[in-house]
N, C-alpha and C positions, 0 to 999 in steps of 0.2 A: 445377784451374782450366781453364776453356774456352779453347781455342785462339783467339788474337786474330783470325785470318782467319775462322774459322767464326763467331765472335761478330759480326764486322762483316757477314759475308754474311747472317746472320739478320736484321739490320736492313735491309739492302738488299733482301732478298726481300720484306720487308713494304712498303717504300716506293718502290723504284726498280729492280727486278730487270732489266727489259728494257734499261735504259740502262747498267747496269754491264756487262752482257754485251757490248754494243756497244763500250764502252771497252776491254774486254779484247781484242776482235777488232782494234780500231784500233791497239793497242799491241803486239800479239803479235810482229810482225816487227821491232820496233825497241827497245822497252823494256818487256817483260812484267812486270818487277818493279814498275814504276810503278803499274800497276793494283792489284797486291797491296798496295802502300803505301797507296793510297787506301782500300782495304778495312780494313786493319789499324790505321790511325791515326784518321781522323775518325769512321768508322762504328763501330769497335770501342771506341775510347777516349773519344770525345766524345759521339756520339749515344746511347750506352747509359747515360750518367749519369742518375740518377733525379730530379735537381732541376728539370729542365725537360722537358715532354713533347715528343713528336715534332712535333705540330702547331705548337707555338711555335718549335721549332728550325728547322722548314722555313720559316716566315715570316721568321725572322731570316736564314736563308741566302739567301732570295730578296732581302731588303733588301741584304745585303752584296754579293751578286753583281751586283745592279743598280747599286750604288754604284761597283763597279769599272768599269762602262761598256764592257767589251770582252770579256766572257766569255759570249756569247750561247748557245753550245752547252750550257754548264753551267747557265745560267739556264733554258733550255728544259727540261732534265732536272729541275731543282728545282721549277719550276712544276708539272710533272707530279706530282712527289713531294708537293708541298704540297697539291694537290687530293686525292691518294690518302690522305693522313692526316687529311683532314677540313676543310681550309680551303676557303672558298668563293671563287669568282672575284672577288666584290666585295671580300673581304678582301685578296686578292692585288693587285688593282688599287689599293686604298687604300695598301698598303705601298709599292708602286712609285711612286705619286704622291708620297708623303711623301719619297722619296729625292730629288725635284727640289730640295728645300730644302737638302739636305746634300751631294749629289753633282752637282747641276746638271741643267738641263733636257735636255741631250743624253743623259746617262746614263739619265735617267728615260724619255725617249722611246724609246731603244733597248730598255730593259727592257719597256716597254709593248708594243712591237711584237713582242717575243719572246713575251710572255704572250698576245697576240692570236693568234699563230700556234698556240699550244697550244689556246687556247679554240676557235678555228675548227676545228681537227682533231677536237676532242671535241664539236662542235656545241653550244657553250656561249655563242654570240653570238646576239643582242646582249646586253650586260650592261644590265639595266634600271636606270635611275636611280630611287632612292626619292624620293617626293614629300615 
């Protein structure tokens, strides 16, 4: 059986390699095991399940983190990951907008501003409205 850490890192290499390396650096001097836990549980045990593809998982993750309303660094990382696994900026915007009905407008606006930051960095703005 594949090592849990390596299994999780294989997923992260595909969707979010740069950001996990930054997390490891941020935690190195205070809680290095926390970074390992992130790799070994959600990415090894959840993201590798076959019932849902990575594209859908990342949209769900964007929705959940948006709904939290206070995890902008993590949302930033997952907007990047959502794009990397094939979601379009329009899909991400729609999912964040939908969260206004369930998590409130402040959470949705915070989420949208985080997505905007990612889209701006990647030169994906403006998002064109379909007629």
